[in-house]
C-alpha positions as CSV (number, residue, x, y, z in Angstrom):
1,M,75.5,98.6,106.1
2,Q,77.3,96.4,108.7
3,P,79.9,93.8,107.9
4,V,78.9,90.2,107.7
5,S,81.5,88.6,109.8
6,R,82.1,91.1,112.6
7,R,80.4,93.8,114.6
8,R,80.1,97.4,113.3
9,R,82.2,98.9,116.1
10,P,84.7,96.3,117.2
11,P,87.3,97.0,119.9
12,R,90.5,98.5,118.5
13,R,92.7,95.5,119.1
14,P,94.0,92.6,117.0
15,G,91.1,90.2,116.7
16,R,89.4,87.6,114.6
17,I,89.7,87.1,110.9
18,G,87.0,84.6,111.0
19,A,86.5,82.0,113.7
20,G,88.8,79.7,111.8
21,L,91.9,81.8,111.9
22,R,92.8,83.8,115.0
23,T,95.5,86.2,114.0
24,P,98.7,86.5,116.1
25,R,98.4,89.3,118.7
26,L,100.3,92.2,117.3
27,V,101.8,94.1,120.3
28,L,102.2,97.7,119.2
29,L,105.6,99.2,119.6
30,L,103.9,101.8,121.8
31,A,100.5,101.8,123.4
32,A,99.6,105.1,121.6
33,A,100.8,104.0,118.1
34,V,97.6,105.0,116.3
35,L,97.8,108.5,117.9
36,A,101.4,108.7,116.9
37,I,100.5,108.1,113.3
38,A,98.4,111.2,113.4
39,V,101.5,113.0,114.8
40,I,103.5,111.7,111.9
41,V,101.0,113.1,109.4
42,A,101.1,116.5,111.0
43,Q,104.9,116.6,111.1
44,T,105.6,115.3,107.6
45,Q,106.9,117.8,105.1
46,R,107.0,116.7,101.5
47,G,109.6,118.0,99.1
48,D,112.1,117.1,96.6
49,V,114.8,114.7,97.7
50,V,118.1,114.3,95.9
51,R,118.4,110.6,95.3
52,V,121.9,109.1,95.5
53,P,122.9,105.6,94.4
54,L,122.1,102.9,96.8
55,P,125.1,101.1,98.3
56,G,124.2,97.7,97.0
57,I,122.7,98.1,93.5
58,G,124.5,101.4,92.7
59,R,121.4,103.1,91.3
60,P,119.0,105.6,92.9
61,A,115.7,104.6,94.3
62,R,112.5,105.7,92.6
63,A,111.5,109.3,93.2
64,G,109.1,109.9,96.1
65,D,108.1,106.9,98.1
66,P,109.9,103.9,96.5
67,F,107.4,101.6,98.1
68,G,104.4,103.5,96.7
69,Y,101.7,102.2,94.3
70,I,102.3,101.9,90.5
71,P,98.9,101.6,88.7
72,S,100.4,99.7,85.7
73,R,101.7,97.0,88.1
74,E,98.5,96.3,90.1
75,S,98.7,92.6,89.6
76,A,102.3,92.5,91.0
77,F,101.1,94.4,94.1
78,V,98.3,92.0,94.6
79,A,100.6,89.0,94.3
80,R,103.2,90.4,96.7
81,A,100.5,91.3,99.3
82,T,99.0,87.9,99.0
83,A,102.4,86.3,99.7
84,G,103.4,88.7,102.4
85,S,100.1,88.3,104.4
86,A,99.8,84.5,104.2
87,Q,101.6,83.2,107.2
88,V,98.6,83.3,109.5
89,L,96.8,80.8,107.2
90,F,99.6,78.2,108.0
91,T,100.1,79.0,111.7
92,K,96.5,79.5,112.9
93,S,94.5,77.0,110.8
94,P,92.8,74.5,113.3
95,G,94.6,71.2,113.0
96,G,97.1,72.6,110.4
97,V,96.7,73.9,106.9
98,M,96.3,70.5,105.3
99,A,93.5,69.5,107.7
100,T,91.7,72.8,107.1
101,A,92.1,72.5,103.3
102,A,90.6,69.0,103.5
103,R,87.6,70.2,105.5
104,V,87.0,73.2,103.1
105,A,87.4,71.0,100.0
106,A,84.6,68.8,101.2
107,Y,82.2,71.8,100.6
108,R,83.3,72.5,97.1
109,P,80.2,70.9,95.5
110,L,78.0,73.2,97.6
111,I,80.2,76.2,96.8
112,D,80.0,75.5,93.1
113,A,76.2,75.1,93.4
114,A,75.9,78.4,95.4
115,T,77.9,80.4,92.9
116,R,76.6,78.9,89.7
117,G,75.2,81.7,87.5
118,S,75.8,84.3,90.2
119,G,79.0,86.0,88.8
120,I,80.8,85.2,92.0
121,D,84.1,83.3,91.7
122,P,83.7,80.0,93.5
123,N,87.4,80.0,94.3
124,V,87.0,83.3,96.2
125,L,84.0,81.9,98.1
126,E,86.0,78.9,99.0
127,G,88.8,81.2,100.2
128,I,86.3,83.0,102.4
129,V,85.2,79.7,103.9
130,F,88.8,78.8,104.7
131,V,89.5,82.1,106.4
132,E,86.2,82.5,108.2
133,S,85.5,79.0,109.6
134,A,88.3,76.8,108.5
135,G,85.6,74.5,107.1
136,R,83.8,74.0,110.4
137,P,80.0,74.6,109.8
138,Y,79.0,74.9,113.4
139,V,81.6,77.2,114.9
140,V,80.5,80.4,116.7
141,A,83.0,83.3,117.0
142,G,81.8,84.5,120.4
143,P,79.9,83.4,123.5
144,D,76.4,84.1,122.1
145,A,74.4,83.1,119.0
146,T,74.2,86.7,117.9
147,D,77.9,86.5,117.1
148,A,79.3,85.5,113.8
149,A,78.5,81.8,113.2
150,G,78.5,79.1,110.7
151,L,80.5,78.2,107.6
152,T,80.9,81.8,106.5
153,Q,80.6,83.4,109.9
154,I,77.5,85.6,109.5
155,L,76.3,87.9,112.2
156,A,72.7,87.2,113.3
157,E,71.8,90.9,112.7
158,T,73.2,90.8,109.2
159,G,71.6,87.5,108.3
160,Q,68.2,88.6,109.5
161,S,68.1,92.2,108.3
162,L,70.1,92.1,105.0
163,L,70.3,88.5,103.8
164,G,66.7,87.2,104.6
165,M,67.9,84.3,106.6
166,H,65.7,82.4,109.1
167,I,67.5,82.8,112.4
168,D,65.6,81.8,115.6
169,L,68.0,83.2,118.2
170,P,66.3,81.8,121.3
171,Q,66.2,78.4,119.7
172,S,69.8,78.7,118.6
173,R,71.0,79.6,122.0
174,K,69.0,76.7,123.5
175,L,70.4,74.2,121.0
176,L,74.0,75.4,121.3
177,R,73.8,74.9,125.1
178,A,72.4,71.5,124.6
179,I,75.1,70.5,122.1
180,G,77.7,71.6,124.6
181,N,76.2,69.3,127.3
182,A,75.4,66.4,125.0
183,G,76.5,63.0,126.3
184,S,77.0,61.1,123.1
185,P,77.8,61.6,119.4
186,G,74.3,60.4,118.5
187,Q,72.8,63.2,120.6
188,V,75.1,65.7,119.0
189,T,74.1,64.7,115.5
190,V,70.4,65.0,116.3
191,L,70.9,68.4,117.9
192,L,73.0,69.7,115.0
193,R,70.2,68.9,112.6
194,R,67.7,70.8,114.7
195,L,70.2,73.7,114.9
196,A,70.4,73.9,111.1
197,R,66.6,74.0,110.9
198,A,66.4,76.8,113.5
199,D,69.3,78.9,112.2
200,D,70.2,79.1,108.5
201,R,73.7,80.1,109.3
202,F,74.3,76.5,110.5
203,D,73.0,75.0,107.2
204,P,76.1,75.1,104.9
205,A,74.1,75.4,101.7
206,K,72.0,78.2,103.0
207,A,75.0,80.0,104.6
208,L,76.9,79.8,101.3
209,A,73.9,81.1,99.3
210,A,73.5,84.0,101.8
211,T,77.2,84.9,101.4
212,V,76.8,84.9,97.6
213,R,73.9,87.3,98.0
214,Y,76.0,89.6,100.2
215,L,78.9,89.6,97.7
216,Q,76.5,90.4,94.8
217,T,75.0,93.3,96.7
218,A,78.3,94.6,97.7
219,Q,79.8,94.2,94.2
220,R,76.9,96.2,92.8
221,H,77.4,98.9,95.5
222,F,81.0,99.3,94.6
223,G,80.7,99.6,90.9
224,G,81.2,96.0,90.0
225,R,84.4,95.6,91.9
226,A,84.7,92.0,93.2
227,D,87.8,92.9,95.3
228,L,86.0,95.6,97.2
229,A,83.0,93.3,97.8
230,V,85.3,90.8,99.5
231,V,87.0,93.5,101.5
232,S,83.6,94.7,102.7
233,Y,82.6,91.2,103.8
234,H,84.8,91.7,106.9
235,M,85.3,95.5,107.0
236,G,81.7,96.4,106.3
237,I,80.2,98.4,103.4
238,G,79.9,101.6,105.5
239,N,83.5,101.4,106.8
240,L,84.9,100.8,103.3
241,E,82.8,103.6,101.9
242,H,84.4,105.9,104.5
243,V,87.9,104.8,103.5
244,L,87.1,105.4,99.8
245,S,85.6,108.8,100.6
246,E,88.8,109.8,102.4
247,Y,90.9,108.5,99.5
248,D,89.3,109.8,96.4
249,G,85.8,111.2,97.3
250,G,84.2,107.8,97.3
251,H,85.2,106.4,93.9
252,S,85.5,102.7,93.7
253,V,89.2,102.0,92.9
254,P,91.1,98.7,93.0
255,Y,91.8,97.6,96.5
256,A,95.5,97.3,95.8
257,Q,95.5,101.0,94.9
258,L,93.5,101.9,98.0
259,Y,95.9,99.9,100.2
260,F,99.3,100.8,98.7
261,D,98.6,104.3,97.6
262,T,98.0,105.4,101.2
263,A,100.6,106.3,103.8
264,P,101.1,108.6,106.7
265,D,102.3,111.3,104.2
266,H,100.1,110.4,101.3
267,N,96.3,110.1,101.3
268,S,96.7,110.2,105.1
269,G,93.1,110.2,106.0
270,A,92.5,106.9,104.3
271,F,95.7,105.5,105.7
272,R,94.6,106.4,109.3
273,L,91.3,104.6,108.8
274,L,92.8,101.5,107.2
275,S,95.6,101.2,109.8
276,G,93.1,102.0,112.6
277,F,91.0,98.9,112.2
278,G,91.9,96.8,115.2
279,D,90.8,93.5,113.6
280,Q,93.1,93.7,110.6
281,S,90.3,94.2,108.2
282,S,92.8,95.9,105.9
283,L,94.6,92.5,105.4
284,Y,91.4,90.4,104.9
285,Y,91.4,90.5,101.1
286,W,95.0,89.4,100.9
287,R,94.4,86.5,103.2
288,V,91.3,85.3,101.2
289,L,93.5,85.3,98.1
290,G,96.1,83.4,100.1
291,A,93.5,80.8,101.0
292,V,92.6,80.5,97.3
293,Q,96.2,79.7,96.5
294,V,96.4,77.1,99.4
295,M,93.3,75.4,98.0
296,R,94.8,75.4,94.5
297,L,97.9,73.8,95.8
298,Y,95.9,71.3,97.8
299,R,94.3,70.0,94.7
300,S,97.2,70.3,92.2
301,D,100.5,69.9,94.1
302,R,100.2,68.7,97.7
303,A,104.0,68.2,97.9
304,A,104.5,71.9,97.2
305,L,101.9,72.8,99.8
306,A,103.6,70.5,102.3
307,R,107.0,72.2,101.6
308,L,105.5,75.7,101.9
309,T,103.8,74.7,105.1
310,A,107.0,73.5,106.6
311,L,108.7,76.8,105.7
312,Q,105.9,78.9,107.0
313,I,105.7,77.3,110.4
314,S,109.4,76.8,111.0
315,R,110.1,80.3,112.4
316,E,108.3,83.2,114.0
317,S,108.5,85.2,110.8
318,T,108.4,84.2,107.1
319,S,112.2,84.4,106.8
320,A,112.5,80.8,105.8
321,V,110.0,81.4,103.0
322,L,112.0,84.3,101.7
323,H,115.2,82.3,102.0
324,P,114.7,78.5,102.1
325,P,117.6,77.0,104.1
326,D,118.3,74.4,101.5
327,R,118.6,77.0,98.7
328,T,120.3,79.9,100.6
329,P,124.1,79.9,101.1
330,A,125.2,80.6,104.6
331,F,128.6,81.8,105.9
332,S,130.4,79.2,107.9
333,D,133.4,81.2,109.1
334,P,135.2,84.6,108.8
335,A,137.1,83.4,105.6
336,T,133.8,82.9,103.7
337,I,132.7,86.4,104.7
338,S,136.0,87.9,103.5
339,V,135.5,86.1,100.1
340,A,132.0,87.4,99.9
341,Y,133.2,91.0,100.4
342,A,135.8,90.5,97.6
343,R,133.1,89.2,95.3
344,R,130.7,92.0,96.4
345,A,128.2,89.3,97.6
346,L,128.4,91.3,100.8
347,V,128.7,95.1,101.0
348,R,130.0,97.0,104.0
349,L,127.7,99.2,106.0
350,P,128.2,102.9,104.8
351,A,130.5,105.1,106.8
352,N,128.1,108.1,106.5
353,S,125.6,106.4,108.8
354,A,124.4,109.6,110.5
355,R,123.5,111.2,107.2
356,L,121.5,108.0,106.4
357,G,119.6,108.1,109.7
358,L,121.5,105.1,111.1
359,A,123.9,104.3,113.9
360,Y,125.8,101.1,114.4
361,S,126.0,99.6,117.9
362,P,129.5,98.8,119.2
363,S,128.2,95.3,120.0
364,I,128.4,94.4,116.4
365,G,131.4,92.1,116.0
366,A,132.3,92.4,119.7
367,L,133.5,88.8,119.8
368,A,135.5,89.0,116.6
369,H,138.8,89.1,118.5
370,R,138.1,85.5,119.7
371,L,138.3,84.5,116.0
372,G,141.4,86.6,115.3
373,V,139.5,89.0,112.9
374,P,138.6,92.7,113.2
375,P,135.1,93.6,114.4
376,G,134.5,95.5,111.1
377,L,134.3,92.2,109.3
378,Y,130.7,91.9,110.6
379,L,129.6,95.4,109.6
380,G,128.1,94.2,106.3
381,L,125.0,92.9,104.6
382,R,123.9,91.4,101.3
383,P,123.3,94.2,98.8
384,A,119.6,93.8,98.8
385,A,119.5,93.9,102.6
386,L,121.7,97.0,102.8
387,D,119.6,98.9,100.2
388,L,116.4,98.2,102.0
389,L,118.0,99.2,105.4
390,V,119.0,102.6,103.8
391,E,115.5,103.2,102.4
392,L,113.8,102.1,105.6
393,A,115.8,104.6,107.6
394,A,115.1,107.3,105.0
395,R,111.4,106.7,105.1
396,V,111.2,106.6,108.9
397,Q,113.0,110.0,109.0
398,A,110.7,111.5,106.4
399,L,107.5,110.2,108.1
400,S,108.5,111.1,111.7
401,G,110.5,114.2,111.3
402,A,112.9,112.7,113.8
403,H,116.6,113.1,113.1
404,A,117.6,110.6,115.7
405,P,119.0,107.4,114.0
406,L,117.7,103.9,114.0
407,I,120.3,101.8,115.8
408,V,121.6,98.7,114.0
409,T,122.6,96.1,116.6
410,S,123.4,93.2,114.3
411,A,124.4,92.6,110.7
412,V,126.0,89.6,109.0
413,T,127.5,86.8,111.1
414,D,128.9,83.4,110.5
415,A,128.4,80.0,112.1
416,R,131.7,80.2,114.0
417,Y,130.9,83.6,115.4
418,Q,127.5,82.4,116.5
419,R,129.1,79.5,118.4
420,Q,131.3,82.0,120.2
421,A,128.2,84.0,121.1
422,G,126.3,80.8,122.2
423,S,123.6,81.6,119.8
424,S,122.1,80.1,116.6
425,D,120.4,82.5,114.1
426,P,119.6,80.8,110.8
427,D,119.1,84.2,109.1
428,S,122.0,86.4,110.1
429,D,124.6,84.0,108.7
430,T,123.0,84.5,105.3
431,G,123.7,88.2,105.3
432,F,120.0,89.0,104.6
433,S,119.1,89.9,108.2
434,F,119.8,92.8,110.5
435,E,118.4,93.9,113.8
436,I,117.2,97.4,115.0
437,A,117.2,98.4,118.7
438,R,113.8,98.9,120.1
439,T,114.7,102.3,121.4
440,Y,113.1,105.3,119.8
441,A,113.5,109.1,120.0
442,S,109.8,109.7,120.0
443,R,106.4,108.1,119.6
444,A,106.4,109.4,116.0
445,Q,109.6,107.6,115.2
446,A,108.3,104.4,116.7
447,A,105.0,104.6,114.8
448,A,106.8,105.5,111.6
449,F,109.0,102.4,112.0
450,Q,106.0,100.2,112.7
451,S,104.1,101.5,109.7
452,M,107.2,100.8,107.5
453,L,107.5,97.3,108.9
454,D,103.8,96.6,108.1
455,R,104.1,98.1,104.6
456,L,107.3,96.2,103.7
457,Q,105.9,93.0,104.9
458,A,102.7,93.5,102.9
459,L,105.0,94.0,99.9
460,N,106.7,90.7,100.8
461,L,110.0,92.5,100.9
462,I,110.8,91.6,104.5
463,A,110.0,89.2,107.3
464,W,110.2,90.7,110.7
465,E,109.9,89.6,114.3
466,R,109.9,91.3,117.6
467,Q,112.6,90.1,120.0
468,L,113.3,91.2,123.6
469,A,115.3,94.3,122.8
470,T,115.4,94.4,119.0
471,I,113.3,94.1,115.8
472,K,114.9,91.4,113.6
473,V,114.3,92.1,109.8
474,T,115.1,89.6,107.0
475,V,115.1,91.1,103.5
476,A,113.9,89.5,100.3
477,A,116.6,88.9,97.6
478,D,114.8,91.1,95.1
479,A,114.5,94.2,97.4
480,S,117.0,96.3,95.5
481,R,115.2,95.8,92.2
482,V,111.8,96.7,93.7
483,I,113.2,99.8,95.4
484,V,114.5,101.0,92.0
485,D,112.0,99.8,89.5
486,G,108.9,98.8,91.5
487,P,107.4,95.3,92.0
């Protein structure tokens, strides 16, 4: 059974998560990253690893994959994934997140009517509307009426064959062309009414009712699991069945388990399928839940939503959300860094870097002499950032089989040092940020690094952004605890 809101066999490239939100184009570290993931799986050797205490927290990480799934903490994984995947809602909503929320809220009476007595959560349906169309009932995702269209972005084929919708494609095409050429608002209004009569997808009430029917069908198909029904709305029932089959023979498990219990070295077949969807279908459920939260804040606390919006859009990554500038101490000069080392608010980078799969660039602290301090002053990080850096390197080595190190090019700085460098990085002077050179020993190492960036962001443990020669990573304050105890 095909997905509702995209074609069965989309091109393998970053694409649409609904017509309302176009995701940022994710440029792969290498053109053959998906192929390289397969190489990782082939090379990975699993075995017992002696866990030594982490430099920052002083306790060993959890055995195995410290970022792996814990069944008893499903809700924590869901919450972290929702937060870690939400930025696109703020950066890609047409007119901004507040305007989108206002448009979507206007359809709440119809959403409540469509879901009444159906067993479908109206908040989730509202989240689907937010993600799919941003509350615009006449939007079409592509150049033709066969493409996903309407408030919930239903494909013409799905609407006709599965959902019993009246869709007159020739008439839809004709009317859409006429709307595009209309000369006055009055003409547009008349044509839109005709369009809604010719094509149920453009009638909001009928589109919502059809989406409810799909979710009910999918929920029954997946053993009553509402989360899997929402996943399939974008991924497609057949595609999701295939992933579940690779994971556990087709059993319907919680989506958080399916997503976080797969990796290049664990349930690798399911991981390859999930990571291979070029349209980010694997993140769709988290973004719908994020939209649910946005709508809740829009109704209950718009000041909090406005603050969150400002943080989400202030930088390329979500680093300001992890560490709001007005609540995160920054280092102003070398003296404040020295005090932080003495208080163990900063920890020096380990001397046994090669054993940890790391190397430190000589450029770190290269301008320290201008400030009259040794370069080594800048070879440090907050404990949480250092612990995550160590575990990141360990996982990349384990996944890729590559013994070449990740090269750290930047760690903690201060405001005075940045002025000497002629730069201004609002993250590195907090000590939570480091940079890794975009030079890799192999495709497998590059793909392993990319897969870890994606996983750690989904866990809301990092914010990362691609720069010209480096990957900048900012680490959440609770990373050490998660590495040791889980979310």
